[in-house]
C-alpha positions as a Markdown table, in Angstrom:
| # | Residue | x | y | z |
|---|---|---|---|---|
| 1 | Met | 0.0 | 0.0 | 0.0 |
| 2 | Ala | 3.0 | 2.3 | 0.8 |
| 3 | Glu | 4.2 | 1.3 | -2.5 |
| 4 | Lys | 1.0 | 2.8 | -4.4 |
| 5 | Ser | 1.2 | 6.0 | -2.7 |
| 6 | Arg | 4.7 | 6.9 | -3.4 |
| 7 | Arg | 5.2 | 9.1 | -6.4 |
| 8 | Lys | 8.1 | 8.6 | -8.9 |
| 9 | Ile | 10.5 | 11.4 | -8.2 |
| 10 | Lys | 12.7 | 12.3 | -11.1 |
| 11 | Pro | 16.3 | 12.8 | -10.6 |
| 12 | Ala | 17.6 | 16.4 | -10.0 |
| 13 | Gly | 18.6 | 18.4 | -13.1 |
| 14 | Lys | 15.3 | 17.3 | -15.0 |
| 15 | Ala | 12.3 | 19.5 | -14.9 |
| 16 | Asn | 8.8 | 18.0 | -13.9 |
| 17 | Pro | 6.6 | 19.5 | -16.5 |
| 18 | Thr | 3.6 | 19.3 | -14.1 |
| 19 | Leu | 5.1 | 21.9 | -11.6 |
| 20 | Thr | 5.8 | 25.6 | -12.5 |
| 21 | Lys | 9.1 | 26.7 | -12.9 |
| 22 | Gly | 9.4 | 28.4 | -9.4 |
| 23 | Ala | 7.8 | 25.4 | -7.5 |
| 24 | Gly | 9.8 | 23.0 | -9.5 |
| 25 | Ala | 13.0 | 25.0 | -8.6 |
| 26 | Arg | 12.1 | 25.1 | -4.9 |
| 27 | Leu | 11.2 | 21.4 | -4.9 |
| 28 | Glu | 14.3 | 20.5 | -6.6 |
| 29 | Ser | 16.4 | 22.5 | -4.1 |
| 30 | Lys | 14.5 | 20.7 | -1.2 |
| 31 | Ile | 15.3 | 17.5 | -3.0 |
| 32 | Gln | 18.9 | 18.4 | -3.2 |
| 33 | Gly | 19.0 | 19.4 | 0.4 |
| 34 | Val | 17.4 | 16.1 | 1.3 |
| 35 | Glu | 19.8 | 14.2 | -0.8 |
| 36 | Ser | 22.8 | 16.1 | 0.6 |
| 37 | Arg | 21.7 | 15.4 | 4.3 |
| 38 | Leu | 20.9 | 11.7 | 3.4 |
| 39 | Lys | 24.4 | 11.3 | 1.9 |
| 40 | Ala | 25.9 | 13.0 | 4.8 |
| 41 | Glu | 23.8 | 10.8 | 7.3 |
| 42 | Ile | 24.7 | 7.5 | 5.3 |
| 43 | Thr | 28.3 | 8.6 | 5.0 |
| 44 | Gly | 28.3 | 9.1 | 8.9 |
| 45 | Val | 26.6 | 5.8 | 9.4 |
| 46 | Lys | 29.1 | 4.2 | 7.0 |
| 47 | Asn | 31.9 | 5.8 | 8.9 |
| 48 | Glu | 30.4 | 4.6 | 12.1 |
| 49 | Leu | 29.9 | 1.1 | 11.1 |
| 50 | Glu | 33.3 | 0.9 | 9.6 |
| 51 | Ala | 34.8 | 2.0 | 13.1 |
| 52 | Glu | 32.6 | -0.5 | 15.0 |
| 53 | Ile | 33.6 | -3.3 | 12.6 |
| 54 | Lys | 37.2 | -2.2 | 13.1 |
| 55 | Asp | 36.7 | -2.3 | 16.9 |
| 56 | Val | 35.1 | -5.8 | 16.7 |
| 57 | Arg | 38.0 | -6.9 | 14.5 |
| 58 | Asp | 40.8 | -5.7 | 16.7 |
| 59 | Glu | 38.5 | -7.3 | 19.9 |
| 60 | Leu | 38.4 | -10.6 | 17.8 |
| 61 | Lys | 42.2 | -10.4 | 16.9 |
| 62 | Ala | 43.0 | -9.9 | 20.7 |
| 63 | Asp | 40.6 | -12.7 | 21.8 |
| 64 | Ile | 42.0 | -15.2 | 19.1 |
| 65 | Gln | 45.6 | -14.0 | 20.2 |
| 66 | Ser | 44.5 | -14.9 | 23.8 |
| 67 | Leu | 43.1 | -18.1 | 22.9 |
| 68 | Asn | 46.3 | -19.1 | 20.9 |
| 69 | Thr | 48.3 | -18.1 | 24.0 |
| 70 | Arg | 45.9 | -20.5 | 26.3 |
| 71 | Met | 46.1 | -23.0 | 23.6 |
| 72 | Glu | 50.0 | -22.9 | 23.7 |
| 73 | Ser | 50.0 | -23.1 | 27.3 |
| 74 | Leu | 47.6 | -25.9 | 27.3 |
| 75 | Asp | 49.7 | -27.8 | 24.6 |
| 76 | Thr | 52.9 | -27.3 | 26.8 |
| 77 | Arg | 51.1 | -28.7 | 29.9 |
| 78 | Leu | 49.7 | -31.5 | 27.9 |
| 79 | Glu | 53.4 | -32.2 | 26.6 |
| 80 | Ser | 54.4 | -32.2 | 30.1 |
| 81 | Val | 51.8 | -34.6 | 31.2 |
| 82 | Asn | 52.6 | -37.0 | 28.3 |
| 83 | Thr | 56.3 | -37.0 | 29.2 |
| 84 | Arg | 55.3 | -37.8 | 32.8 |
| 85 | Leu | 53.1 | -40.5 | 31.8 |
| 86 | Glu | 55.7 | -41.9 | 29.4 |
| 87 | Ser | 58.2 | -41.9 | 32.5 |
| 88 | Val | 55.6 | -43.6 | 34.7 |
| 89 | Asn | 54.6 | -46.2 | 32.1 |
| 90 | Thr | 58.5 | -47.0 | 31.6 |
| 91 | Arg | 59.0 | -47.2 | 35.5 |
| 92 | Leu | 55.9 | -49.2 | 35.9 |
| 93 | Gly | 57.1 | -51.7 | 32.9 |
| 94 | Met | 60.3 | -52.2 | 34.7 |
| 95 | Glu | 58.9 | -53.0 | 38.0 |
| 96 | Ile | 56.4 | -55.4 | 36.5 |
| 97 | Thr | 59.5 | -57.0 | 34.7 |
| 98 | Lys | 61.2 | -57.2 | 38.3 |
| 99 | Thr | 58.1 | -58.3 | 39.9 |
| 100 | Asn | 57.5 | -61.2 | 37.3 |
| 101 | Ala | 61.1 | -62.4 | 37.7 |
| 102 | Arg | 60.8 | -62.3 | 41.5 |
| 103 | Met | 57.7 | -64.3 | 41.1 |
| 104 | Asp | 59.2 | -66.8 | 38.8 |
| 105 | Arg | 62.2 | -67.4 | 41.3 |
| 106 | Met | 59.8 | -67.7 | 44.2 |
| 107 | Glu | 57.8 | -70.2 | 42.2 |
| 108 | Gly | 60.8 | -72.2 | 41.7 |
| 109 | Arg | 61.7 | -72.3 | 45.2 |
| 110 | Ile | 58.4 | -73.3 | 46.4 |
| 111 | Ile | 58.2 | -76.0 | 43.7 |
| 112 | Ala | 61.6 | -77.4 | 44.8 |
| 113 | Glu | 60.3 | -77.1 | 48.8 |
| 114 | Ile | 57.3 | -79.0 | 47.9 |
| 115 | Lys | 59.2 | -81.6 | 46.2 |
| 116 | Asp | 61.6 | -81.8 | 49.0 |
| 117 | Ile | 58.6 | -82.2 | 51.5 |
| 118 | Lys | 56.9 | -84.9 | 49.2 |
| 119 | Ser | 60.2 | -86.8 | 49.2 |
| 120 | Gln | 60.4 | -86.4 | 53.2 |
| 121 | Val | 56.8 | -87.5 | 53.4 |
| 122 | Leu | 57.3 | -90.4 | 51.2 |
| 123 | Asn | 60.4 | -91.6 | 52.9 |
| 124 | Phe | 58.7 | -91.1 | 56.4 |
| 125 | Leu | 55.7 | -93.2 | 55.0 |
| 126 | Asp | 58.0 | -95.9 | 53.8 |
| 127 | Ala | 59.8 | -96.1 | 57.1 |
| 128 | Phe | 56.5 | -96.2 | 58.9 |
| 129 | Ser | 54.9 | -98.9 | 56.9 |
| 130 | Gly | 58.3 | -100.9 | 57.2 |
| 131 | Lys | 58.1 | -100.5 | 61.0 |
| 132 | Leu | 54.3 | -101.2 | 60.9 |
| 133 | Ala | 55.0 | -104.4 | 58.7 |
| 134 | Asp | 57.8 | -105.4 | 61.3 |
| 135 | Tyr | 55.1 | -104.8 | 64.2 |
| 136 | Gly | 52.7 | -106.8 | 62.3 |
| 137 | Arg | 55.1 | -109.7 | 61.9 |
| 138 | Glu | 56.2 | -109.5 | 65.6 |
| 139 | Ser | 52.5 | -109.4 | 66.7 |
| 140 | Ala | 51.8 | -112.5 | 64.9 |
| 141 | Ile | 55.0 | -114.3 | 66.1 |
| 142 | Phe | 55.0 | -112.8 | 69.7 |
| 143 | Pro | 52.1 | -115.1 | 71.0 |
| 144 | Lys | 54.0 | -118.2 | 69.8 |
| 145 | Val | 57.3 | -117.1 | 71.2 |
| 146 | Leu | 55.7 | -116.2 | 74.5 |
| 147 | Asp | 53.9 | -119.5 | 74.6 |
| 148 | Glu | 57.1 | -121.3 | 74.1 |
| 149 | His | 58.9 | -119.2 | 76.5 |
| 150 | Gly | 55.9 | -119.9 | 79.1 |
| 151 | His | 56.4 | -123.9 | 78.2 |
| 152 | Lys | 60.3 | -123.5 | 78.7 |
| 153 | Leu | 59.9 | -121.6 | 81.9 |
| 154 | Arg | 57.5 | -124.1 | 83.4 |
| 155 | Asp | 59.9 | -126.7 | 82.1 |
| 156 | His | 62.8 | -125.1 | 83.7 |
| 157 | Asp | 60.7 | -125.1 | 87.3 |
| 158 | Lys | 60.2 | -128.5 | 86.9 |
| 159 | Arg | 63.9 | -129.3 | 86.4 |
| 160 | Leu | 64.8 | -126.7 | 89.2 |
| 161 | Ala | 62.6 | -128.5 | 91.4 |
| 162 | Leu | 63.9 | -132.0 | 90.4 |
| 163 | Leu | 67.4 | -130.6 | 91.0 |
| 164 | Glu | 66.7 | -129.1 | 94.2 |
| 165 | Ser | 65.0 | -132.4 | 95.5 |
| 166 | Ala | 68.2 | -134.2 | 94.4 |
| 167 | Arg | 70.5 | -132.1 | 96.2 |
| 168 | Arg | 68.6 | -132.4 | 99.2 |
């Protein structure tokens, strides 16, 4: 609707045939005044915008430089952490290797001790089973021997009694 109400204004310097020469000149003068004020205003806004853009650019450059500095600091710190981690990993690897070697030696000593104990237990069991067999044989023979000794003692008693009666 605003488009329809606008009138086409011809550029300055060309006369409008519908207006009188005095009115046209005045109108033309006003238009030129408005044009010059608009151009001055546009130039002022343009200069302000350029100044603002320059300020924003400068601020962005400073912010980017600050971020770059912080990133470099973080990179340095990260490299330091990586170096320390590598050192820790190396030490841990060495300690694990030492521990594994100690565990292998301990395993060998424990196995040797177990074999020695096993040998001692087997020797003890052999000796014990030998003694048990001896006791078994003795316990089987002992009653017979005891009976024989009992008979001999009785026999000796008889002979001693005969000898004593013969001496008297």
